[in-house]
N, C-alpha and C positions, 0 to 999 in steps of 0.2 A: 434327555438335554434339557428338556423343560425343569426338570428337577435342579440342574446345575445353574440355569439361569435365575430360576426363583432364588435360589440361595445367594448368588451374586448380586441381584438387585435388591436384597435385605440388607446388604453391609453398608457400613457407614462409608465415606469417603474414604478416609485413611485405612480402614480394613479393605476396601475395594482395590486400592492401589496396592496394599501388602499382597493380597490374594493373586494378582496379576502377575507380580514378580516371583511368586512361588509356585504357583500352577504350571502344569508342562505346556509344553507350545502346542502339542497335539490337541489337548483339550481347548485351549484358547482359540486356534484356529477351527476347530469344529464349532466352538460357541458362535465365531464371527460369519462361517457361513450358514449357520442356523438361522442367526438373527437377520442376515441380509435377504436370504430367502423368504421369511415371514415378512419382512418389511417391505420389500419391493414387490413381491407375488402376491401376496394375501390381503393386504389391507389392513391387517391386526397389527396390534404392537408386539414388539419382540419381548416385551418385559424387561429390557434395558433403557433407561433414561438416556436423553442426547449424551449427557455428560459421561455416563459410563460406557456408552458406544465409541464415542471419540477416544477416551482413555484407553480403551481396549485397542483400537486401531494403533494408537500411538505407540502403546507397550509391544505390539507385534512388531511394528517398524524398529524399534529399539532392541528387543531382544532377538529379532530375527532378521538382521538387515538385509540378507541376501533374497528374501521373500517380497515378491512384489504384490502389493495389495490390489486386489482386482477392483474393477469399476462396477458399481451397482450391482446386480445379481444373475445369475444364469435364467434364463425364460425356462420355465417347466415344459416338460415334453408334450403336454397336450395343448399347449397355447398355439397362437399362430407364429411360429418361430421364422424367422427371416433373415437373412445377412442384410445389414444397413449399409446403404450407399455410402455413407461417411462413417469415421471414427467418431463417436460421442463420448468424449472422455470427462473427467470430473476435474476438480481443481485442487490445487495445494491449499492447506487451511492453516491460517494463522489464529492466534488468540491474543488477548491483552498482554499477555507476559511474554510474547514472542517479539518483543519491541526492537531487539538487535536483528533478528532474522528480517523484519520490515525494512529497517535502515538499509540492510545489505541489498533486499531487493529493489529498493527506491534507486541505490547506487546504481544496479546494473539495467535498472529501465527508467532511464532519466526521459523526462518529457516537458513539455511547456504546458500541458494540461492533462488531468487524468479525470476518467470518467468513473463515478461510483453508482453501481445499480442495486436495487433489492436482490437478494438472493431468495427467490421464492421457494417456499416449502411445499412444492407439489409433486407431480409425476413428470419427469423429464421427457422430453420427446420431439420428433422431427417429422415437420412437414414437409412434402414435397410435390409440387405442382408441376406436370409434364402434360404437355399437350391439352391443357385445360382440366386435366384430371388429377383430383387431390387424393393422395395418399398419406397416412399418418401412422406413425410407428413409437413406440415407447422405446427407451434407452437399452434396456436390459443389461448387457454386460459391456456395452460399448461397441461391439462387434454383431451380436446376436441379438435383436429385439423381437417384439410382438407386433404383428401388423393388425391394426385396430382402426381400419380405414372405414369400416361400417358403421363406425361412430360419428364420422365426419358430419352427417345431416343433423345430427343431433346437439353438437358442439357449439358454443356461442364464440363471437369475435372473430370467426374465420370469414374473409371476404368471399362471395358468391362469384364475383366477376373478374378472377386474376386471369389476365390474357398471357402473360409471359413465364416461361418455366422459371421456377424460384425454388429454393430449399432454405427453410427456417427452422431454427432450432428455438423451442419454446417450453412452458411449463403449463400442464393441465391442473387446472386449481379451481376451487370455489371460493366465492366471494364469503367473507366472515359473517355478514350480516343475515345472508340467506340460510347458511349453516346454523346459526344460532336460533334463527327463528321456524326452520322447519325441521332440522335433522339432528339436533345437540342430544336429544334424548336416546337416539339409535345408534349413533357413532362416537367414538373417542374423540376425535378432531377430523376437520375438514380433508387433510391428506390420506388419513385411513378411509376415509369415506370414498374418495376418488378412485384409490388404488382398488378398494374392493369393487366398486361399479365397473371400472374398465377390465378389471380381471374375472368378472362373471361371466358364466356361461350364458346366461340368460339376460334380457335387457331389464334394468331394473328402473323404478321411480329414483328421479334424482339427476340421471343422466343429463338431461336437458339444462341444468343448471350448472355444469361444467365448463369452464371457459378456458379458452386457449390465449396466453399471454406470450407474445412474441419478443426475444431479445437478440438474436443473431441471424445474418443472412449467410449462408455457405454458398460460395461459388466456386472458389479454386484455392490454390495453394495460399495466394497474397488476398487479404480481405482489406476493404476500405476501413476507414477511421470508424469505430462502434457508433459515434455521433450520426456520421452519415448513413450508416446501416439502419438505424433506429427511424430516422428521418423518411428514409425512404419506404421501411415498414408502415410508419404512420401515413405517408401517401396512398398507399395500396388499400387502407383501412384496416389494419390489422390493430389491435390493442396491444402497446407496447409496454414493457417493463419501467417502473420509476427508475429516474436517474438524475444525477448532479454532476455539473462539470467543476472541478477545483483545480486550483493552480499547485497547490502542494497539499500535504496532509502528515498527520502523525497517529500514533496510537489514541490519543485522547479525542481527536476529530474523529476516527473511525468508530469510537464507542458512542460520540454522540448520536452519529449518524445511525448506527443501529437502534439506539433508544427512542430516536425522532420517529424512524419508520414503524418501529414495533407500534407505537402510538397512533400513526395515521394511516397507515397501509390498509388498504380493503382487504386485503389477503394477509396469510400467515407468511411470515418469513422466518429465515433461520441463520439470517447473516447478511452480508453485502459482498459484492463481487467489485474489486478494483483493478483497473489497467490503465495504461497509456492511451489517451484519445489518438492514436496514430494507427495507421495500416499497419499490418501483422501478417506473418506467415503461418498458418494456421498448424498446429500440430497434428500430426497423423496416427500418434499413439502416445501413451502416458497423458500425463497433465501439463499444460501449457507453463511456458516460464514467464510468459508476458502478462500473467494474471492471477490473482489469488482470492479466495475466499477468506473473509474476516469473521470469525463466530465469537460470542459470547455465551457465557452459562447465565442464564437469566431465571426460567421459571421454576427451577426447585433449588434454588440458593439465594433465597431472598429473606431479609429481616426489615422490620420497620423501626423506627427510631424518630426522636424528636430534636431539631436543629437547636442548638445553642448559641452558634453566631457563625459568621462567614468571614474569616480571615482572610485579607488580602495581603500578597507579597509582591514586592517589585523584582522584575527582572532586570538583567544588565541592559535592556534596552529601554526600561520604564513602562514594559507592560505590566498591569496588576493583574495577577493571577489568583482565582478565589480557592480556599481550602475551607471545607465546612465542618466545624467541630459538632459533633452529636453526644446525646447521652449515651455511654459505654454499653455495648451489647456483644454477646457471644456470635460468632458466625464461623463454623468450620474449626471451633476449637479454639478461636483466636478473639482476644477482645478487642473490638474495634471502635475508636474514639474519633476518628478523622475520615472523610471522604473526598475525593476529588470534587471540586465545582466546575471543572472544564474549562470554563471563560464566563466573561461578564454578560454576554448574551443569553447564555443557559440561566444564569442566577436571574436575570430580569424575566425572561419569559416563562420561567417555573415560580416567579415569585418564591424564592427561596431565602427565608430570613428566620430569625428567633420565632420559635414556637411551631414550625412549620413541621409537618409530619412527612418522612420521605422512606422510601423503600430502598435499601442498599443490597449490593452483591459484591462478591470477592472473587477474583480468579488469579489462582497461583501467588505470586509475591507480590502483584499489582495494588497500588492503593485502591481500597474499596471504592467504588463509584456509584452514583445515584442512577436507579433505573425509573422511577416515577416519584412523584409528588402526590401523596394521599390528602394532604390538606396544607393548604397554601399559607403562606404568613400574610399579614396584612400588607407588609411592604417588603421589598425585597431589601436585604442587608449590605448597602452598598458601601464604599469608602467614604469616610468622612473629609477626605481631602480633594482638592479641585482634579479633575480628571476630563480627558477628552476621548470620545469614540474614534477608533482608527477607520481607515475609507473602507473596509469590509462591513463596519459595525458588528463585529465579533468581539473585540477585545477593547480595553479601556486604557490610556496611557497617562502617565504624570510626570510633571518636571520639577517635583516638590522633594524627590530622594536623589538628587544628582550624585551627592557623596557616595550613597550607598549603590546606584548604577555604576559608577566608576569603579569602585573596588570590586563589584562581581566582573566587570569586564577585564580588569587588570587579571584578577585571579584567576579566570577562564582563559586567559592568553598562555599564562604559564602553565596550567593544566593541559591544554591542548598540546603544548611542547614537550611535556613529558617531566617537566621541572616540578621534582617534590620540595615539600617542607616551605611552600609559600601559597598556601591555600587561604581561603577567604579571612580566617582569622589574622593571620600573620599578615597579609596584605593590607587587613585594616588598620593594624598598629603601625606599620611603615608609612601608609597613607597619612595617617592623624599626626606623624611627626614632621610633616611639611614636605614627603616625597610623593606629591599628590598626582603624577602623572606616571604612565609607564614609562616614559623616555628619563624621567627623574630618577625612579626606582632603579632603571639599568645604569644610570650614570654614577649614582652614590657609591661611595668607598665602604670598605668593610669598618673603617671608623664610624662612618655615617649610620650604619646598620647598629653598631654597638652601641649608639645613643638612643635608639629606639625603646622607648618605655616597655619593659616585660621581656626585651631581648638580654639574654648575657651573651659573653663574648663569645661561647661556644655555639649558640644558636645563630647569633649574627654571622659567624664563619661560616657556618653550614649553609644558611640560607643564600649567603652571597655566593659562595663557591658553586652552589646548584645552580643557581642564576645563570653565571658566566660560563660555567661547563655545559649548559643547557642551549647557549645561544652558538654553538659552533656547528659548522658544516649543515646550515639549515637550507630548506627549499623557501623562495622567495614567495610561492603560492600559499603556504602554510603560514608563513607569518602574516601574510596580509589578512588571510581568512581568520587567522586566531585572533588578529588586532580588533578586527571589527572595524576597519578604517572605511570600508565601502558601505557599511550600514546593515541593517537587521535584514536577515534573508540571504546574505552573501558570505558564507562562512568557507571553511578550508576546501570542502569539496567541490563547492561551486567555482571558485576562483582557481582551482587546479584544473577542473575541465576548461575554464576561461582561456588559461595560459598555456595548455596543450595545444590549442587551437591558434592562439595569438600570443605567443612566445614574447613578442617585442612590445608588448601592451605598455610598458613603464615608459619606453622612449617614442611611444607613438604620435603625442603630440608635437613633437618637434619636426615631424614631417607630414603628418595628416591633418586634415580639418575635423573639427569636434564631430560632424554629421557623418563624415567617413569613418570615423572611430566607431561611433554609434552603430552605423550598419554594419559593420564588421564583428562586433560583439553580438548583435541579434543573430548572427549565422552560427554561433557557437550553441553546442546543444543545452537545451534547458534555459535560454535566456530570453525572456520577453522586452518589449520596448521599454517597460517600467522599470525591470532589473538593470537593463542595459544603459539606461539614463542614469542610474544611479552610480554605476561605475565612471561613467564619463564626467558626471559632476565632482565626483571625490577622486578623480585620478591625480591632480596634482599633488592633492594632501597624500595621497598613497606612495606617490614618488619621493615626496620629501621625507615622509615617514622611514622608507628604505634607505634613502641617502644618510639619515641622522642614525638609524640602527646600525649602518655598516661601520660606524667607528667602534662598536661594542660587540658585532656580532660577525660570524663568516657565512657566507651563502655559496650553495651549489649553483652551477650554470643552469638557467632556465631554458635555454634554447633547444630546441627539437632539432635532433641529428638528421641532416639533410645534405644529399650531395651537392655539389657546387650549383649544379643547374636548377634544383628545386623543382624538377619537371612535373610533379604532381601538386604542387602548393595550392591548398584551398579545396582540393577535388575530393569528392567523396566516391568512394569505391565499395561496390556490391559484388561478392561474390557467390555464384551460384553452382551447384552441382559438384564442388569439391570444397576441400579444408587444406589450406597451406600456409602454417603459422611463419615460416621464412618469408613467403611471398608476400604476408600481411605486415612483416616488420620492414620489409624493403620498401613497400608504400609508404609506410610512416615517416622513414628515412627521407623519402623525398618529398616530405610536405604534405602528403595525402592522410586521409581518414577513411579507415575502413567500417562500414556500417553495414548492417544485417537486412533492411529492407530497403524496397526500391521506393522512391517518391520522386516529386518534382525537382528536388534538390541533387538527386543523385546525377554524377557527371559521367561514370560507365559502369556497366555491368560486365562482369567479366565470367564467360561460361567456358566450362570443360571442352566443348566442341558444339560448334555452330550447327552441325547436322543432327545432334540429339532433338528428341522430342520436346517442343518447348515448354518451359515451366511456368508455374505463375509469374515468378519474378521477370520473366521473358516477355510475358503479356503484359505485366505491367509496365516494363521499360519501354515496349512499342506505343501504348496509351499515352506515357508522357514524354516521347520523343528522346527516350535517353538513349546514347551510343551503347550498342552490344559489341563486345570484342572477345573473339577467340582467345584462349589462355596464352598459347604459344606466341601469337601476335602480340599480345599486351606485353609479355616478358621481353620479346625483340625490341618492342617500340618504346618501353618506358624503364626496364630494368637494366638490359645489358648495355 
């Protein structure tokens, strides 16, 4: 097997990918099992770099979809094998090129706040305190681990005076500075050293520098918010993982977080973990759907180049986004001339400008991005026009390109509605001919389009027909979100979520006070006070926009189907111990909303049987004073 891995590790990226597609599945599975055993149990390098190993796993998933990739590795027979008290799984992993998958994950895990944590590159473990006695286990394959409790007295950052029973997930890891100062000549990296020390049959020098970094409390099926768990661990005296709270994120943000953490962390990291900062039902097998790991290929895929300029492009909302032009370089068989600048804050903090020397990398089809700055520019290359910083201090905005911004917003509207042949270039021509608002373009006749410079009769007819064919049978949330009438950050998905909860939003001002509308919007999933106020402030304009559009477009009914009594209106229902899609539909018809976790906002927890053993959800319901109703009683009371 060593010969096979030696051959594989010597291949170029393209050769490696080709080999994985042509080699037998039996060989590939054998390679992975061998690499896992070496990596998790010996503290040595498997011979494959991180990218090669991850690509091997991805290829096995694609070529052998029915095979379940195991977590970690089996503990070797001679080790202190033991069944773990909890399932210790891994994470689903995304990369920069998985932007569509990340957008889909966000849609399924909507939250007002997310927590981003360092993914520490150490040995995953579980610390259990029971009756003041401390036990610690390695993760192994998630079910069977190794009992390494004999090391507890040597490990750093484990409080000695824990009185309550508690189970904590964490990472055994070594500080980078300690490793570089004392052990860099003996071991390939800190992770291999820690793995070798805890797997050794004899106590070895260096164990006293291994640290335990805590990142999760395991108590029951339903766990508290991650931020609350970490605060609790801090209060107990544990050293906890680095984290940051964010309202939202995208792939660029995640790449920036990793790059920043790589530069500032005291420990080796191999990515970041992302999940909603809300209570969750912990998975007892497989990988959780409520969180994911984000990883980037960095160390073995870098090249340096000199910056020629920073180009600033305006978005449809007036945000200026940087793109960095560099001297052409070859990376992975591709000529690279541009790299992402992420945002204005990144350009300023890193002092990226003319003659700066940067290290860049590339992942899949994603635009290359900057990993580090080797030599800073004298001054960052900022826009020559007037700009202001936004409230977060991350992006800069301008009002000097109002026409360009308007064209982008109009083109974006047509694109979201799936209307073809009215992209930015054609919208620019129509706009410059005097039809300089969305409504003016919609109101224009075919004859008006024929007068647009650069439009012939055929082009004019095609564009006009596409627009008016595309304005039929539309949903109001789609049109409102695509138009941008509520402002930045309030697109189609957000408005659809809101109007599912609040279908009479556009007519609410006739019967409700502004403050009552605000409170109602805040209750919708994913809306903070700031975003809710944006909706209220622009509500009249949105209503007028839809009224104007009705002359040229047809709309679907946005009301949520409900029975006449709407007996579950605005109530949040959680089902526990069973699944019933028909029941969920009936709840929605009656104005209710089905959610998956119990919180203070939950109205009713429906259980299969009151006599069944209490679940984690039931415990949470009792803690929050949530009404618990047996299934048959719920149906008789609300459905029949």
